[in-house]
C-alpha positions as CSV (number, residue, x, y, z in Angstrom):
1,M,16.9,19.8,2.1
2,L,14.2,18.0,4.0
3,E,11.0,17.8,2.0
4,Y,8.6,15.6,4.0
5,K,8.0,14.1,7.4
6,L,6.0,10.9,7.6
7,Y,4.4,10.0,10.8
8,Y,3.5,6.3,11.3
9,W,4.3,3.4,13.5
10,A,7.3,1.1,13.0
11,L,5.3,-1.2,10.7
12,P,4.8,-1.4,7.0
13,F,1.1,-1.5,6.5
14,R,-0.4,1.9,5.5
15,G,2.8,3.7,6.0
16,N,4.6,1.8,3.3
17,F,2.2,3.1,0.6
18,I,3.6,6.6,1.2
19,Q,7.1,5.5,1.9
20,L,7.5,3.4,-1.2
21,F,6.4,6.5,-3.2
22,L,8.9,8.8,-1.5
23,E,11.6,6.3,-2.1
24,E,10.7,5.9,-5.8
25,V,11.0,9.6,-6.4
26,G,14.1,10.1,-4.3
27,A,12.4,12.6,-2.0
28,Q,14.2,13.7,1.1
29,Y,12.1,12.7,4.1
30,E,12.2,11.7,7.7
31,R,10.2,8.9,9.4
32,H,8.7,9.9,12.7
33,D,6.8,7.8,15.2
34,A,3.0,8.3,15.0
35,G,3.0,9.0,18.8
36,E,4.4,12.5,18.1
37,I,1.0,13.4,16.8
38,Y,-1.5,10.7,17.6
39,P,-3.7,10.9,19.5
40,E,-3.0,14.0,21.5
41,R,-2.3,16.4,18.6
42,S,-4.3,14.7,15.9
43,L,-7.1,17.3,16.0
44,G,-4.8,20.3,16.4
45,I,-2.8,20.0,13.2
46,H,-3.6,21.8,10.0
47,N,-6.0,19.6,8.0
48,P,-6.6,17.2,11.0
49,G,-7.0,13.5,10.5
50,M,-8.4,10.7,12.7
51,A,-5.4,8.4,12.6
52,P,-1.9,7.9,11.0
53,P,-0.4,8.1,8.6
54,Y,0.2,11.8,8.5
55,L,2.4,13.5,5.9
56,Y,4.0,16.9,6.6
57,E,5.1,18.8,3.6
58,C,7.9,21.2,4.6
59,K,7.6,23.7,1.7
60,S,4.0,24.4,2.3
61,K,4.1,23.7,6.1
62,T,1.0,21.6,5.6
63,Y,-0.1,18.3,7.0
64,F,-2.0,15.7,5.0
65,A,-3.9,12.8,6.5
66,Q,-5.6,9.6,5.1
67,M,-3.3,7.4,3.0
68,P,-5.2,7.8,-0.3
69,A,-5.2,11.6,0.0
70,C,-1.4,11.6,0.8
71,L,-0.7,9.4,-2.3
72,M,-2.9,11.5,-4.6
73,H,-1.1,14.7,-3.5
74,L,2.3,13.1,-4.0
75,G,1.2,11.7,-7.4
76,R,0.3,15.2,-8.5
77,E,3.4,16.8,-7.2
78,Y,5.7,14.3,-8.9
79,D,3.7,13.7,-12.1
80,Y,2.8,10.1,-11.2
81,L,-0.9,10.4,-12.1
82,P,-2.3,9.2,-15.4
83,R,-3.1,12.0,-17.8
84,R,-6.4,10.7,-19.2
85,A,-9.5,11.6,-17.2
86,E,-10.7,8.0,-17.0
87,T,-7.4,6.5,-15.8
88,H,-6.8,9.5,-13.5
89,T,-10.0,8.6,-11.7
90,L,-9.0,4.9,-11.8
91,A,-5.8,5.8,-10.0
92,L,-7.8,7.2,-7.1
93,K,-10.2,4.3,-7.2
94,T,-7.3,1.8,-7.0
95,I,-5.8,3.5,-4.0
96,L,-9.2,3.5,-2.3
97,D,-9.6,-0.2,-3.2
98,C,-6.2,-0.8,-1.5
99,N,-7.5,1.0,1.6
100,D,-10.6,-1.1,1.6
101,V,-8.6,-4.4,1.4
102,L,-6.5,-3.3,4.3
103,M,-9.6,-2.7,6.3
104,E,-11.1,-6.0,5.3
105,I,-8.0,-8.1,6.0
106,T,-7.8,-6.7,9.5
107,N,-11.5,-7.4,10.0
108,S,-12.6,-3.8,10.2
109,N,-9.3,-2.5,11.5
110,G,-9.4,-5.0,14.3
111,Q,-12.8,-4.2,15.7
112,V,-13.3,-8.0,15.9
113,M,-10.7,-10.7,15.9
114,W,-10.9,-13.4,13.2
115,T,-12.6,-16.7,13.7
116,K,-11.8,-19.6,11.5
117,S,-15.2,-19.6,9.7
118,N,-15.0,-15.8,9.0
119,W,-11.4,-16.0,7.9
120,E,-12.1,-18.8,5.5
121,A,-15.0,-16.9,4.0
122,F,-12.8,-13.9,3.5
123,R,-9.7,-15.8,2.2
124,Y,-11.5,-18.1,-0.2
125,A,-14.3,-15.7,-1.5
126,R,-13.8,-12.1,-0.8
127,L,-10.0,-11.8,-1.1
128,P,-9.9,-13.6,-4.5
129,E,-12.5,-11.2,-5.7
130,W,-10.4,-8.3,-4.7
131,M,-7.4,-9.8,-6.4
132,K,-9.4,-10.2,-9.6
133,V,-10.5,-6.6,-9.5
134,F,-6.9,-5.5,-9.7
135,E,-6.1,-8.2,-12.3
136,N,-9.0,-7.3,-14.6
137,T,-8.1,-3.6,-14.3
138,G,-4.6,-4.2,-15.4
139,L,-5.6,-6.5,-18.3
140,R,-7.9,-3.9,-19.7
141,H,-5.2,-1.3,-19.7
142,G,-2.3,-3.3,-21.3
143,L,-0.7,-5.2,-18.4
144,K,1.2,-8.1,-19.9
145,D,2.2,-11.5,-18.4
146,G,5.7,-12.6,-17.8
147,G,6.2,-12.5,-14.1
148,S,9.1,-10.2,-13.2
149,N,9.7,-9.7,-16.9
150,G,6.2,-8.7,-17.8
151,M,5.3,-5.5,-19.6
152,G,3.0,-2.6,-19.0
153,F,1.5,-1.2,-15.8
154,L,-1.9,-1.2,-14.1
155,L,-3.3,1.8,-16.0
156,G,-1.2,2.0,-19.1
157,S,2.3,2.2,-20.4
158,R,4.0,4.1,-17.6
159,L,4.4,3.7,-13.8
160,T,1.9,5.7,-11.8
161,V,0.9,6.0,-8.2
162,A,-1.6,3.2,-8.8
163,D,1.3,0.7,-9.4
164,I,3.1,1.7,-6.3
165,A,-0.1,1.4,-4.2
166,T,-0.8,-2.1,-5.7
167,A,2.7,-3.2,-4.9
168,A,2.5,-1.8,-1.4
169,L,-0.7,-3.7,-0.9
170,F,0.0,-7.2,-2.4
171,G,3.7,-7.1,-2.1
172,A,3.6,-6.6,1.6
173,M,0.8,-9.0,2.0
174,V,2.5,-12.0,0.4
175,Y,5.9,-11.1,1.9
176,S,4.4,-11.0,5.4
177,F,2.2,-14.0,4.8
178,P,4.0,-16.3,2.2
179,E,1.0,-18.7,2.4
180,L,-1.0,-16.1,0.4
181,Q,1.5,-16.1,-2.5
182,G,-0.3,-18.9,-4.2
183,D,-3.6,-17.1,-3.7
184,L,-2.3,-14.1,-5.6
185,Q,-0.6,-16.2,-8.3
186,E,-3.8,-18.1,-8.9
187,N,-6.2,-15.1,-8.9
188,A,-4.0,-12.3,-10.2
189,P,-0.8,-13.6,-11.9
190,H,-0.3,-10.4,-13.8
191,I,-0.5,-8.4,-10.6
192,A,1.9,-10.8,-8.9
193,G,4.4,-10.0,-11.7
194,L,3.7,-6.3,-11.5
195,C,4.5,-6.3,-7.7
196,Q,7.8,-8.1,-8.4
197,R,8.7,-5.4,-11.0
198,V,7.8,-2.5,-8.8
199,E,9.6,-4.0,-5.8
200,A,12.7,-4.5,-8.0
201,R,13.0,-0.8,-8.9
202,P,16.4,0.4,-7.5
203,N,15.2,2.8,-4.8
204,I,12.3,0.6,-3.7
205,R,14.4,-2.6,-3.7
206,R,17.0,-1.0,-1.5
207,F,14.4,0.4,1.0
208,L,12.5,-2.9,1.2
209,A,15.7,-4.9,1.8
210,E,16.6,-2.6,4.7
211,Q,13.1,-2.6,6.1
212,R,12.6,-6.3,5.9
213,E,16.0,-7.0,7.5
214,E,14.9,-4.8,10.4
215,M,11.3,-5.8,10.8
216,G,11.2,-9.3,9.4
217,R,7.8,-10.3,8.2
218,G,5.9,-7.8,10.4
219,Y,2.7,-6.6,8.9
220,C,0.3,-4.5,11.0
221,G,1.3,-5.4,14.6
222,G,-0.5,-6.1,17.8
223,Q,-3.6,-8.3,18.3
224,I,-4.7,-7.8,14.8
225,E,-1.6,-9.4,13.3
226,D,-1.6,-12.1,16.0
227,S,-5.2,-13.0,14.9
228,L,-4.2,-13.1,11.2
229,R,-1.2,-15.3,11.9
230,K,-3.3,-17.8,13.9
231,M,-5.7,-18.1,10.9
232,I,-3.1,-18.4,8.2
233,G,-0.7,-20.5,10.3
């Protein structure tokens, strides 16, 4: 039985945060093009949202918008949220941090294209700080080194929505832009290992293999991605 419909463009980016979660839990879902809702119907749906992704839950006949809200809802539905109050809050904070990094790496969602000086300031100052935020969070909650054979998770001893979001952020980033792999390894080696472990989980591994064969190293598309590739290349 169909459980969800996910509306997003044919790109990883924000859509993959939700899709990796749905794959992990084995949910029955369909992927739909964002154009079925955005922009004409975006204000008319129940719980309207400004832009994709949109998640439609079949059992409640309810739409959810904003990637962090969609993930927190799914995390609650499938018991992928930490149980302690502090780490529960940190799970939300982690997803919001992911959303902020996506906004920053696209230079305010593409409002302005990158220049060399602005990009270098971001890559060599701001982005390392973000990586260290995730790294330090993991270290304080038991994340252990060892690359793909490491132990622990971002917020404790079990996989949560925060780990899936972290892998969706940095895993996609370094796959689409291999030049950034060294940046992540230098600034957040435990996070690099965590991403490898999450991406190796059976359902997620299968999904990513199919997606990457179809989409190659595509990231966010359009002029925004072109601008990024000019800077990194």
